[in-house]
Structures are given as structure tokens and as C-alpha cells.
PQR file with spaces between the fields and no chain letter, atoms N, CA, C, O and H, PARSE charges and radii, in Angstrom:
ATOM       1  N    UNK     1     115.628  111.218   70.730 -0.4000 1.5000
ATOM       2  CA   UNK     1     116.865  110.597   71.163 -0.0000 2.0000
ATOM       3  C    UNK     1     117.566  111.445   72.217  0.5500 1.7000
ATOM       4  O    UNK     1     118.205  110.914   73.125 -0.5500 1.4000
ATOM       5  N    UNK     2     117.442  112.774   72.092 -0.4000 1.5000
ATOM       6  CA   UNK     2     118.089  113.636   73.076 -0.0000 2.0000
ATOM       7  C    UNK     2     117.439  113.507   74.447  0.5500 1.7000
ATOM       8  O    UNK     2     118.077  113.775   75.466 -0.5500 1.4000
ATOM       9  H    UNK     2     116.922  113.205   71.354  0.4000 1.0000
ATOM      10  N    UNK     3     116.187  113.101   74.478 -0.4000 1.5000
ATOM      11  CA   UNK     3     115.498  112.948   75.759 -0.0000 2.0000
ATOM      12  C    UNK     3     116.106  111.808   76.579  0.5500 1.7000
ATOM      13  O    UNK     3     116.064  111.838   77.809 -0.5500 1.4000
ATOM      14  H    UNK     3     115.669  112.883   73.651  0.4000 1.0000
ATOM      15  N    UNK     4     116.663  110.815   75.912 -0.4000 1.5000
ATOM      16  CA   UNK     4     117.281  109.704   76.629 -0.0000 2.0000
ATOM      17  C    UNK     4     118.501  110.143   77.420  0.5500 1.7000
ATOM      18  O    UNK     4     118.802  109.566   78.465 -0.5500 1.4000
ATOM      19  H    UNK     4     116.697  110.789   74.913  0.4000 1.0000
ATOM      20  N    UNK     5     119.204  111.151   76.936 -0.4000 1.5000
ATOM      21  CA   UNK     5     120.369  111.651   77.656 -0.0000 2.0000
ATOM      22  C    UNK     5     119.979  112.291   78.980  0.5500 1.7000
ATOM      23  O    UNK     5     120.814  112.407   79.878 -0.5500 1.4000
ATOM      24  H    UNK     5     118.960  111.619   76.086  0.4000 1.0000
ATOM      25  N    UNK     6     118.745  112.701   79.114 -0.4000 1.5000
ATOM      26  CA   UNK     6     118.238  113.240   80.371 -0.0000 2.0000
ATOM      27  C    UNK     6     117.519  112.161   81.184  0.5500 1.7000
ATOM      28  O    UNK     6     117.693  112.086   82.401 -0.5500 1.4000
ATOM      29  H    UNK     6     118.067  112.607   78.385  0.4000 1.0000
ATOM      30  N    UNK     7     116.724  111.336   80.531 -0.4000 1.5000
ATOM      31  CA   UNK     7     115.886  110.387   81.245 -0.0000 2.0000
ATOM      32  C    UNK     7     116.668  109.226   81.865  0.5500 1.7000
ATOM      33  O    UNK     7     116.332  108.775   82.961 -0.5500 1.4000
ATOM      34  H    UNK     7     116.583  111.396   79.543  0.4000 1.0000
ATOM      35  N    UNK     8     117.686  108.746   81.193 -0.4000 1.5000
ATOM      36  CA   UNK     8     118.443  107.607   81.741 -0.0000 2.0000
ATOM      37  C    UNK     8     119.188  108.002   83.011  0.5500 1.7000
ATOM      38  O    UNK     8     119.057  107.295   84.011 -0.5500 1.4000
ATOM      39  H    UNK     8     117.959  109.111   80.303  0.4000 1.0000
ATOM      40  N    UNK     9     119.958  109.081   83.035 -0.4000 1.5000
ATOM      41  CA   UNK     9     120.599  109.448   84.312 -0.0000 2.0000
ATOM      42  C    UNK     9     119.594  109.817   85.398  0.5500 1.7000
ATOM      43  O    UNK     9     119.830  109.548   86.576 -0.5500 1.4000
ATOM      44  H    UNK     9     120.065  109.655   82.223  0.4000 1.0000
ATOM      45  N    UNK    10     118.489  110.424   85.017 -0.4000 1.5000
ATOM      46  CA   UNK    10     117.458  110.769   85.990 -0.0000 2.0000
ATOM      47  C    UNK    10     116.836  109.512   86.598  0.5500 1.7000
ATOM      48  O    UNK    10     116.599  109.464   87.805 -0.5500 1.4000
ATOM      49  H    UNK    10     118.297  110.642   84.060  0.4000 1.0000
ATOM      50  N    UNK    11     116.573  108.509   85.787 -0.4000 1.5000
ATOM      51  CA   UNK    11     115.993  107.270   86.313 -0.0000 2.0000
ATOM      52  C    UNK    11     117.000  106.513   87.171  0.5500 1.7000
ATOM      53  O    UNK    11     116.611  105.911   88.171 -0.5500 1.4000
ATOM      54  H    UNK    11     116.766  108.548   84.807  0.4000 1.0000
ATOM      55  N    UNK    12     118.267  106.524   86.815 -0.4000 1.5000
ATOM      56  CA   UNK    12     119.288  105.879   87.636 -0.0000 2.0000
ATOM      57  C    UNK    12     119.399  106.584   88.982  0.5500 1.7000
ATOM      58  O    UNK    12     119.523  105.929   90.017 -0.5500 1.4000
ATOM      59  H    UNK    12     118.584  107.013   86.002  0.4000 1.0000
ATOM      60  N    UNK    13     119.355  107.904   88.975 -0.4000 1.5000
ATOM      61  CA   UNK    13     119.403  108.666   90.228 -0.0000 2.0000
ATOM      62  C    UNK    13     118.186  108.386   91.094  0.5500 1.7000
ATOM      63  O    UNK    13     118.305  108.298   92.316 -0.5500 1.4000
ATOM      64  H    UNK    13     119.254  108.436   88.134  0.4000 1.0000
ATOM      65  N    UNK    14     117.014  108.243   90.479 -0.4000 1.5000
ATOM      66  CA   UNK    14     115.811  107.944   91.240 -0.0000 2.0000
ATOM      67  C    UNK    14     115.864  106.546   91.855  0.5500 1.7000
ATOM      68  O    UNK    14     115.378  106.350   92.969 -0.5500 1.4000
ATOM      69  H    UNK    14     116.917  108.314   89.486  0.4000 1.0000
ATOM      70  N    UNK    15     116.440  105.578   91.156 -0.4000 1.5000
ATOM      71  CA   UNK    15     116.583  104.226   91.700 -0.0000 2.0000
ATOM      72  C    UNK    15     117.519  104.239   92.899  0.5500 1.7000
ATOM      73  O    UNK    15     117.225  103.623   93.923 -0.5500 1.4000
ATOM      74  H    UNK    15     116.835  105.737   90.251  0.4000 1.0000
ATOM      75  N    UNK    16     118.650  104.940   92.779 -0.4000 1.5000
ATOM      76  CA   UNK    16     119.581  105.022   93.905 -0.0000 2.0000
ATOM      77  C    UNK    16     118.955  105.756   95.086  0.5500 1.7000
ATOM      78  O    UNK    16     119.204  105.387   96.233 -0.5500 1.4000
ATOM      79  H    UNK    16     118.889  105.441   91.947  0.4000 1.0000
ATOM      80  N    UNK    17     118.152  106.782   94.833 -0.4000 1.5000
ATOM      81  CA   UNK    17     117.483  107.494   95.921 -0.0000 2.0000
ATOM      82  C    UNK    17     116.460  106.596   96.610  0.5500 1.7000
ATOM      83  O    UNK    17     116.352  106.611   97.836 -0.5500 1.4000
ATOM      84  H    UNK    17     117.950  107.081   93.901  0.4000 1.0000
ATOM      85  N    UNK    18     115.715  105.822   95.838 -0.4000 1.5000
ATOM      86  CA   UNK    18     114.728  104.911   96.435 -0.0000 2.0000
ATOM      87  C    UNK    18     115.415  103.820   97.248  0.5500 1.7000
ATOM      88  O    UNK    18     114.940  103.460   98.326 -0.5500 1.4000
ATOM      89  H    UNK    18     115.803  105.810   94.842  0.4000 1.0000
ATOM      90  N    UNK    19     116.521  103.294   96.745 -0.4000 1.5000
ATOM      91  CA   UNK    19     117.257  102.286   97.508 -0.0000 2.0000
ATOM      92  C    UNK    19     117.838  102.873   98.785  0.5500 1.7000
ATOM      93  O    UNK    19     117.829  102.215   99.825 -0.5500 1.4000
ATOM      94  H    UNK    19     116.907  103.587   95.870  0.4000 1.0000
ATOM      95  N    UNK    20     118.337  104.083   98.724 -0.4000 1.5000
ATOM      96  CA   UNK    20     118.885  104.738   99.909 -0.0000 2.0000
ATOM      97  C    UNK    20     117.794  104.954  100.963  0.5500 1.7000
ATOM      98  O    UNK    20     118.026  104.730  102.151 -0.5500 1.4000
ATOM      99  H    UNK    20     118.345  104.618   97.879  0.4000 1.0000
ATOM     100  N    UNK    21     116.617  105.385  100.532 -0.4000 1.5000
ATOM     101  CA   UNK    21     115.504  105.592  101.466 -0.0000 2.0000
ATOM     102  C    UNK    21     115.080  104.255  102.085  0.5500 1.7000
ATOM     103  O    UNK    21     114.816  104.185  103.285 -0.5500 1.4000
ATOM     104  H    UNK    21     116.429  105.566   99.566  0.4000 1.0000
ATOM     105  N    UNK    22     115.013  103.202  101.275 -0.4000 1.5000
ATOM     106  CA   UNK    22     114.624  101.889  101.792 -0.0000 2.0000
ATOM     107  C    UNK    22     115.622  101.381  102.816  0.5500 1.7000
ATOM     108  O    UNK    22     115.226  100.943  103.896 -0.5500 1.4000
ATOM     109  H    UNK    22     115.227  103.259  100.299  0.4000 1.0000
ATOM     110  N    UNK    23     116.912  101.430  102.499 -0.4000 1.5000
ATOM     111  CA   UNK    23     117.914  100.910  103.428 -0.0000 2.0000
ATOM     112  C    UNK    23     118.032  101.787  104.666  0.5500 1.7000
ATOM     113  O    UNK    23     118.338  101.285  105.747 -0.5500 1.4000
ATOM     114  H    UNK    23     117.235  101.786  101.622  0.4000 1.0000
ATOM     115  N    UNK    24     117.799  103.072  104.530 -0.4000 1.5000
ATOM     116  CA   UNK    24     117.812  103.954  105.697 -0.0000 2.0000
ATOM     117  C    UNK    24     116.656  103.592  106.643  0.5500 1.7000
ATOM     118  O    UNK    24     116.847  103.528  107.857 -0.5500 1.4000
ATOM     119  H    UNK    24     117.551  103.480  103.652  0.4000 1.0000
ATOM     120  N    UNK    25     115.467  103.359  106.091 -0.4000 1.5000
ATOM     121  CA   UNK    25     114.323  102.954  106.909 -0.0000 2.0000
ATOM     122  C    UNK    25     114.558  101.581  107.528  0.5500 1.7000
ATOM     123  O    UNK    25     114.158  101.337  108.666 -0.5500 1.4000
ATOM     124  H    UNK    25     115.312  103.411  105.105  0.4000 1.0000
ATOM     125  N    UNK    26     115.195  100.698  106.799 -0.4000 1.5000
ATOM     126  CA   UNK    26     115.491   99.373  107.324 -0.0000 2.0000
ATOM     127  C    UNK    26     116.490   99.448  108.474  0.5500 1.7000
ATOM     128  O    UNK    26     116.341   98.736  109.467 -0.5500 1.4000
ATOM     129  H    UNK    26     115.520  100.896  105.874  0.4000 1.0000
ATOM     130  N    UNK    27     117.492  100.288  108.354 -0.4000 1.5000
ATOM     131  CA   UNK    27     118.480  100.442  109.428 -0.0000 2.0000
ATOM     132  C    UNK    27     117.884  101.101  110.666  0.5500 1.7000
ATOM     133  O    UNK    27     118.333  100.833  111.781 -0.5500 1.4000
ATOM     134  H    UNK    27     117.613  100.866  107.547  0.4000 1.0000
ATOM     135  N    UNK    28     116.886  101.954  110.488 -0.4000 1.5000
ATOM     136  CA   UNK    28     116.256  102.636  111.619 -0.0000 2.0000
ATOM     137  C    UNK    28     115.222  101.766  112.321  0.5500 1.7000
ATOM     138  O    UNK    28     114.644  102.201  113.317 -0.5500 1.4000
ATOM     139  H    UNK    28     116.521  102.171  109.583  0.4000 1.0000
ATOM     140  N    UNK    29     114.967  100.545  111.833 -0.4000 1.5000
ATOM     141  CA   UNK    29     114.049   99.634  112.499 -0.0000 2.0000
ATOM     142  C    UNK    29     112.604   99.796  112.074  0.5500 1.7000
ATOM     143  O    UNK    29     111.699   99.391  112.804 -0.5500 1.4000
ATOM     144  H    UNK    29     115.437  100.192  111.024  0.4000 1.0000
ATOM     145  N    UNK    30     112.369  100.370  110.929 -0.4000 1.5000
ATOM     146  CA   UNK    30     111.010  100.594  110.460 -0.0000 2.0000
ATOM     147  C    UNK    30     110.261   99.277  110.229  0.5500 1.7000
ATOM     148  O    UNK    30     109.045   99.221  110.414 -0.5500 1.4000
ATOM     149  H    UNK    30     113.104  100.699  110.336  0.4000 1.0000
ATOM     150  N    UNK    31     110.968   98.228  109.831 -0.4000 1.5000
ATOM     151  CA   UNK    31     110.333   96.977  109.446 -0.0000 2.0000
ATOM     152  C    UNK    31     110.568   95.873  110.468  0.5500 1.7000
ATOM     153  O    UNK    31     110.473   94.696  110.119 -0.5500 1.4000
ATOM     154  H    UNK    31     111.955   98.274  109.681  0.4000 1.0000
ATOM     155  N    UNK    32     110.868   96.209  111.707 -0.4000 1.5000
ATOM     156  CA   UNK    32     111.192   95.199  112.710 -0.0000 2.0000
ATOM     157  C    UNK    32     109.987   94.377  113.138  0.5500 1.7000
ATOM     158  O    UNK    32     110.074   93.150  113.172 -0.5500 1.4000
ATOM     159  H    UNK    32     110.945   97.165  111.991  0.4000 1.0000
ATOM     160  N    UNK    33     108.869   95.006  113.463 -0.4000 1.5000
ATOM     161  CA   UNK    33     107.704   94.285  113.973 -0.0000 2.0000
ATOM     162  C    UNK    33     106.564   94.397  112.973  0.5500 1.7000
ATOM     163  O    UNK    33     105.814   95.373  112.982 -0.5500 1.4000
ATOM     164  H    UNK    33     108.798   96.003  113.435  0.4000 1.0000
ATOM     165  N    UNK    34     106.439   93.401  112.119 -0.4000 1.5000
ATOM     166  CA   UNK    34     105.379   93.412  111.117 -0.0000 2.0000
ATOM     167  C    UNK    34     104.141   92.658  111.586  0.5500 1.7000
ATOM     168  O    UNK    34     103.068   92.833  111.009 -0.5500 1.4000
ATOM     169  H    UNK    34     107.049   92.608  112.112  0.4000 1.0000
ATOM     170  N    UNK    35     104.261   91.821  112.623 -0.4000 1.5000
ATOM     171  CA   UNK    35     103.152   90.993  113.077 -0.0000 2.0000
ATOM     172  C    UNK    35     102.357   91.699  114.174  0.5500 1.7000
ATOM     173  O    UNK    35     101.137   91.542  114.238 -0.5500 1.4000
ATOM     174  H    UNK    35     105.133   91.679  113.092  0.4000 1.0000
ATOM     175  N    UNK    36     103.013   92.467  115.035 -0.4000 1.5000
ATOM     176  CA   UNK    36     102.358   93.100  116.176 -0.0000 2.0000
ATOM     177  C    UNK    36     101.171   93.989  115.818  0.5500 1.7000
ATOM     178  O    UNK    36     100.099   93.813  116.396 -0.5500 1.4000
ATOM     179  H    UNK    36     104.003   92.595  114.984  0.4000 1.0000
ATOM     180  N    UNK    37     101.314   94.940  114.885 -0.4000 1.5000
ATOM     181  CA   UNK    37     100.163   95.771  114.545 -0.0000 2.0000
ATOM     182  C    UNK    37      99.004   94.981  113.953  0.5500 1.7000
ATOM     183  O    UNK    37      97.847   95.344  114.162 -0.5500 1.4000
ATOM     184  H    UNK    37     102.185   95.082  114.415  0.4000 1.0000
ATOM     185  N    UNK    38      99.286   93.916  113.224 -0.4000 1.5000
ATOM     186  CA   UNK    38      98.206   93.103  112.654 -0.0000 2.0000
ATOM     187  C    UNK    38      97.447   92.366  113.745  0.5500 1.7000
ATOM     188  O    UNK    38      96.233   92.193  113.641 -0.5500 1.4000
ATOM     189  H    UNK    38     100.226   93.621  113.054  0.4000 1.0000
ATOM     190  N    UNK    39      98.138   91.933  114.782 -0.4000 1.5000
ATOM     191  CA   UNK    39      97.457   91.222  115.870 -0.0000 2.0000
ATOM     192  C    UNK    39      96.713   92.186  116.791  0.5500 1.7000
ATOM     193  O    UNK    39      95.697   91.814  117.377 -0.5500 1.4000
ATOM     194  H    UNK    39      99.124   92.073  114.867  0.4000 1.0000
ATOM     195  N    UNK    40      97.202   93.411  116.927 -0.4000 1.5000
ATOM     196  CA   UNK    40      96.511   94.385  117.773 -0.0000 2.0000
ATOM     197  C    UNK    40      95.149   94.775  117.205  0.5500 1.7000
ATOM     198  O    UNK    40      94.254   95.167  117.954 -0.5500 1.4000
ATOM     199  H    UNK    40      98.027   93.714  116.451  0.4000 1.0000
ATOM     200  N    UNK    41      94.987   94.669  115.897 -0.4000 1.5000
ATOM     201  CA   UNK    41      93.696   94.966  115.285 -0.0000 2.0000
ATOM     202  C    UNK    41      92.652   93.947  115.725  0.5500 1.7000
ATOM     203  O    UNK    41      91.474   94.275  115.858 -0.5500 1.4000
ATOM     204  H    UNK    41      95.714   94.350  115.289  0.4000 1.0000
ATOM     205  N    UNK    42      93.086   92.718  115.948 -0.4000 1.5000
ATOM     206  CA   UNK    42      92.155   91.643  116.291 -0.0000 2.0000
ATOM     207  C    UNK    42      91.769   91.615  117.761  0.5500 1.7000
ATOM     208  O    UNK    42      90.830   90.907  118.126 -0.5500 1.4000
ATOM     209  H    UNK    42      94.044   92.451  115.840  0.4000 1.0000
ATOM     210  N    UNK    43      92.453   92.354  118.610 -0.4000 1.5000
ATOM     211  CA   UNK    43      92.134   92.345  120.037 -0.0000 2.0000
ATOM     212  C    UNK    43      90.799   93.044  120.276  0.5500 1.7000
ATOM     213  O    UNK    43      90.507   94.080  119.678 -0.5500 1.4000
ATOM     214  H    UNK    43      93.215   92.929  118.314  0.4000 1.0000
ATOM     215  N    UNK    44      90.000   92.459  121.158 -0.4000 1.5000
ATOM     216  CA   UNK    44      88.673   92.994  121.450 -0.0000 2.0000
ATOM     217  C    UNK    44      88.791   93.970  122.621  0.5500 1.7000
ATOM     218  O    UNK    44      88.768   93.557  123.781 -0.5500 1.4000
ATOM     219  H    UNK    44      90.237   91.618  121.644  0.4000 1.0000
ATOM     220  N    UNK    45      88.917   95.248  122.320 -0.4000 1.5000
ATOM     221  CA   UNK    45      89.052   96.248  123.371 -0.0000 2.0000
ATOM     222  C    UNK    45      87.961   97.323  123.258  0.5500 1.7000
ATOM     223  O    UNK    45      88.190   98.487  123.589 -0.5500 1.4000
ATOM     224  H    UNK    45      88.936   95.583  121.378  0.4000 1.0000
ATOM     225  N    UNK    46      86.778   96.918  122.789 -0.4000 1.5000
ATOM     226  CA   UNK    46      85.712   97.883  122.620 -0.0000 2.0000
ATOM     227  C    UNK    46      84.851   98.040  123.880  0.5500 1.7000
ATOM     228  O    UNK    46      83.900   98.822  123.880 -0.5500 1.4000
ATOM     229  H    UNK    46      86.593   95.973  122.520  0.4000 1.0000
ATOM     230  N    UNK    47      85.169   97.312  124.944 -0.4000 1.5000
ATOM     231  CA   UNK    47      84.444   97.473  126.202 -0.0000 2.0000
ATOM     232  C    UNK    47      84.944   98.716  126.931  0.5500 1.7000
ATOM     233  O    UNK    47      86.130   99.035  126.858 -0.5500 1.4000
ATOM     234  H    UNK    47      85.941   96.676  124.944  0.4000 1.0000
ATOM     235  N    UNK    48      84.063   99.419  127.630 -0.4000 1.5000
ATOM     236  CA   UNK    48      84.519  100.607  128.376 -0.0000 2.0000
ATOM     237  C    UNK    48      85.417  100.195  129.543  0.5500 1.7000
ATOM     238  O    UNK    48      85.204   99.137  130.137 -0.5500 1.4000
ATOM     239  H    UNK    48      83.099   99.160  127.689  0.4000 1.0000
ATOM     240  N    UNK    49      86.396  100.997  129.873 -0.4000 1.5000
ATOM     241  CA   UNK    49      87.287  100.629  130.966 -0.0000 2.0000
ATOM     242  C    UNK    49      86.523  100.627  132.293  0.5500 1.7000
ATOM     243  O    UNK    49      85.672  101.480  132.546 -0.5500 1.4000
ATOM     244  H    UNK    49      86.569  101.856  129.391  0.4000 1.0000
ATOM     245  N    UNK    50      86.857   99.641  133.127 -0.4000 1.5000
ATOM     246  CA   UNK    50      86.202   99.563  134.439 -0.0000 2.0000
ATOM     247  C    UNK    50      86.989  100.413  135.424  0.5500 1.7000
ATOM     248  O    UNK    50      88.211  100.537  135.333 -0.5500 1.4000
ATOM     249  H    UNK    50      87.548   98.948  132.921  0.4000 1.0000
ATOM     250  N    UNK    51      86.251  100.997  136.375 -0.4000 1.5000
ATOM     251  CA   UNK    51      86.868  101.884  137.359 -0.0000 2.0000
ATOM     252  C    UNK    51      87.077  101.095  138.651  0.5500 1.7000
ATOM     253  O    UNK    51      86.127  100.862  139.398 -0.5500 1.4000
ATOM     254  H    UNK    51      85.259  100.896  136.449  0.4000 1.0000
ATOM     255  N    UNK    52      88.315  100.686  138.912 -0.4000 1.5000
ATOM     256  CA   UNK    52      88.652   99.921  140.114 -0.0000 2.0000
ATOM     257  C    UNK    52      89.162  100.881  141.170  0.5500 1.7000
ATOM     258  O    UNK    52      90.199  101.521  140.996 -0.5500 1.4000
ATOM     259  H    UNK    52      89.086  100.875  138.304  0.4000 1.0000
ATOM     260  N    UNK    53      88.409  100.977  142.290 -0.4000 1.5000
ATOM     261  CA   UNK    53      88.833  101.850  143.407 -0.0000 2.0000
ATOM     262  C    UNK    53      88.905  101.080  144.672  0.5500 1.7000
ATOM     263  O    UNK    53      89.242  101.638  145.716 -0.5500 1.4000
ATOM     264  H    UNK    53      87.567  100.457  142.431  0.4000 1.0000
């Protein structure tokens, strides 16, 4: 029972820390472009670059 006096405040603090990290990343624009990286994987760019002179 004494362990609950430590675990409950610790878990509440961890939830608030995780929410703070999530909202901080959201405010910094971490989740703005979710489609672009997925589409860049599908682009066929395995050909060697051509040398135009």
C-alpha cells in the first residue's frame, strides 16, 4: 500500500511530461507534413544523374 503513495504521483508526473513533450513537438511543427515523406519513398530516383554540359 505504501508503494501507491510513490507510484501514483510518479505516474501522474510522467503523463504530464509526455503530454508536454507531445504538445511541444506539435507546436514546433513536427507533425505538419505527414504525407510528403511517404510519397518521396515511392519516387523512382535510382537512375544515375546525367551530366548536362
